C-alpha positions as CSV (number, residue, x, y, z in Angstrom):
1,M,-44.9,7.3,-10.6
2,S,-43.6,7.9,-7.2
3,A,-41.7,11.1,-6.2
4,L,-39.5,9.3,-3.7
5,P,-35.8,8.9,-4.7
6,S,-34.6,5.6,-5.7
7,Q,-32.8,3.5,-2.9
8,R,-31.1,1.3,-5.2
9,F,-27.3,1.0,-5.3
10,Q,-26.1,2.9,-8.3
11,F,-22.6,3.1,-10.0
12,T,-21.3,6.2,-11.6
13,I,-19.1,6.1,-14.6
14,G,-16.2,7.3,-12.4
15,N,-16.8,4.4,-10.1
16,L,-16.8,1.9,-13.0
17,L,-13.6,3.4,-14.4
18,A,-11.9,3.2,-10.9
19,A,-13.0,-0.4,-10.7
20,M,-11.6,-1.1,-14.1
21,L,-8.3,0.6,-13.2
22,W,-8.1,-1.6,-9.9
23,A,-8.8,-4.8,-11.8
24,A,-6.2,-4.0,-14.5
25,L,-3.5,-3.2,-11.8
26,V,-4.4,-6.5,-10.1
27,A,-4.2,-8.5,-13.2
28,W,-0.8,-6.8,-14.1
29,G,0.5,-7.6,-10.6
30,L,-0.6,-11.2,-10.8
31,A,0.8,-11.8,-14.4
32,S,4.1,-10.1,-13.5
33,A,4.8,-10.7,-9.9
34,T,7.9,-8.4,-9.8
35,D,9.1,-6.0,-7.2
36,L,7.6,-3.1,-9.2
37,A,4.1,-4.7,-9.2
38,Y,4.5,-5.4,-5.4
39,S,5.4,-1.7,-4.8
40,V,2.6,-0.3,-6.9
41,L,-0.1,-2.5,-5.3
42,L,1.1,-1.9,-1.9
43,L,1.0,1.9,-2.5
44,V,-2.4,1.8,-4.1
45,M,-3.7,-0.3,-1.1
46,L,-2.1,2.2,1.6
47,V,-3.5,5.2,-0.3
48,L,-7.0,3.7,-0.5
49,M,-6.9,2.8,3.3
50,F,-5.6,6.3,4.3
51,T,-8.2,8.0,1.9
52,S,-10.9,6.0,3.7
53,I,-9.8,7.3,7.0
54,V,-10.0,10.9,5.6
55,A,-13.4,10.1,4.1
56,C,-14.7,8.8,7.5
57,I,-13.9,12.3,9.0
58,Y,-15.0,14.7,6.4
59,C,-17.7,12.9,4.3
60,R,-21.3,12.6,5.3
61,G,-24.2,10.2,4.3
62,R,-23.6,7.3,1.9
63,R,-19.9,8.3,1.2
64,R,-19.0,8.1,5.0
65,A,-20.8,4.6,5.1
66,F,-18.7,3.4,2.2
67,A,-15.4,4.6,3.7
68,V,-16.3,3.2,7.2
69,G,-17.2,-0.2,5.5
70,F,-14.1,0.0,3.4
71,L,-11.9,0.8,6.4
72,V,-13.3,-1.9,8.7
73,F,-13.1,-4.8,6.2
74,S,-9.6,-3.8,4.8
75,F,-8.1,-3.1,8.3
76,G,-9.7,-6.2,9.6
77,H,-8.0,-8.3,7.0
78,W,-4.7,-6.8,7.9
79,V,-5.4,-7.5,11.5
80,C,-6.1,-11.1,10.7
81,I,-2.9,-11.5,8.7
82,W,-0.9,-10.0,11.7
83,L,-2.6,-12.3,14.2
84,T,-1.8,-15.2,12.0
85,L,1.8,-14.2,11.5
86,K,2.2,-13.5,15.2
87,S,0.7,-16.9,16.1
88,T,2.8,-18.9,13.7
89,G,6.0,-17.1,14.0
90,S,6.1,-15.7,10.4
91,D,5.3,-18.9,8.8
92,Y,3.6,-18.0,5.5
93,G,2.9,-21.5,4.8
94,S,0.0,-21.6,7.4
95,F,-2.2,-19.0,5.7
96,P,-5.4,-20.3,4.1
97,A,-4.6,-18.6,0.8
98,I,-1.2,-20.3,0.4
99,G,-2.9,-23.1,-1.6
100,V,-4.5,-20.6,-4.0
101,V,-1.2,-18.7,-4.4
102,A,0.9,-21.8,-5.1
103,K,-1.5,-23.0,-7.8
104,L,-1.6,-19.5,-9.3
105,Q,2.2,-19.4,-9.2
106,E,2.4,-22.8,-11.1
107,V,-0.2,-21.8,-13.7
108,L,0.9,-18.2,-14.3
109,H,4.7,-18.6,-13.9
110,G,5.5,-22.2,-14.1
111,R,7.7,-22.3,-11.1
112,A,7.3,-23.3,-7.5
113,G,8.2,-21.3,-4.4
114,L,6.9,-18.3,-2.6
115,T,7.4,-15.2,-4.6
116,Q,6.0,-11.6,-4.6
117,L,2.8,-13.2,-6.0
118,Y,1.8,-14.1,-2.3
119,F,2.1,-10.6,-1.1
120,I,0.4,-9.1,-4.3
121,L,-2.6,-11.5,-3.8
122,N,-2.9,-10.3,-0.2
123,F,-2.9,-6.7,-1.2
124,A,-5.5,-7.4,-3.9
125,L,-7.6,-9.3,-1.4
126,T,-7.4,-6.5,1.1
127,M,-8.7,-4.1,-1.3
128,L,-11.4,-6.3,-2.6
129,L,-12.6,-7.0,1.0
130,G,-12.7,-3.2,1.5
131,F,-14.8,-2.7,-1.5
132,L,-17.1,-5.4,-0.4
133,G,-17.3,-3.9,3.0
134,G,-18.0,-0.5,1.6
135,I,-20.8,-1.9,-0.6
136,I,-22.3,-3.6,2.3
137,A,-22.2,-0.5,4.5
138,T,-23.8,1.5,1.8
139,L,-26.6,-1.0,1.3
140,L,-27.2,-1.0,5.1
141,Y,-27.1,2.8,5.5
142,T,-30.4,4.5,6.0
143,E,-30.9,8.3,5.7
144,P,-31.7,10.0,9.1
145,R,-35.3,11.0,9.4
146,Q,-36.1,14.7,8.9
147,T,-38.2,16.1,11.7
148,T,-40.1,19.2,11.1
149,G,-39.5,21.7,14.0
150,G,-41.7,24.4,15.2
151,T,-45.1,24.5,16.8
152,P,-48.2,23.7,14.9
153,S,-50.3,26.8,13.8
154,I,-53.9,27.0,15.0
């Protein structure tokens, strides 16, 4: 047996419960697609993004790596959405995800047209990309090497 700490990516029970809560909120939002679901998922997304900014400042090690990865990927998704809206003149029909949203709208709710589902799906995708970025950053993070200071004794 080696005395070195394990370098594998590990999940705590708290992390798994948070992931289950996120999955439940997204499933509820996709199933209901109401103004309430839109508001709740928007607030959850904003709280997660702002919390990652605070974590980038105050955390160290793997937690900071996760926060930076989350922030870069989730904010990057919003920049892509903004650039697409700016270049198309707020035409939501030009988004790549619009086909998925239209099919989900038809399957889940049986009606056509752009509803809150489109925005709810973008909020969920932003958070999912943030989690993916956090996991990638954590896997790529390496601990800084400890140097032993002082002069050698004779």
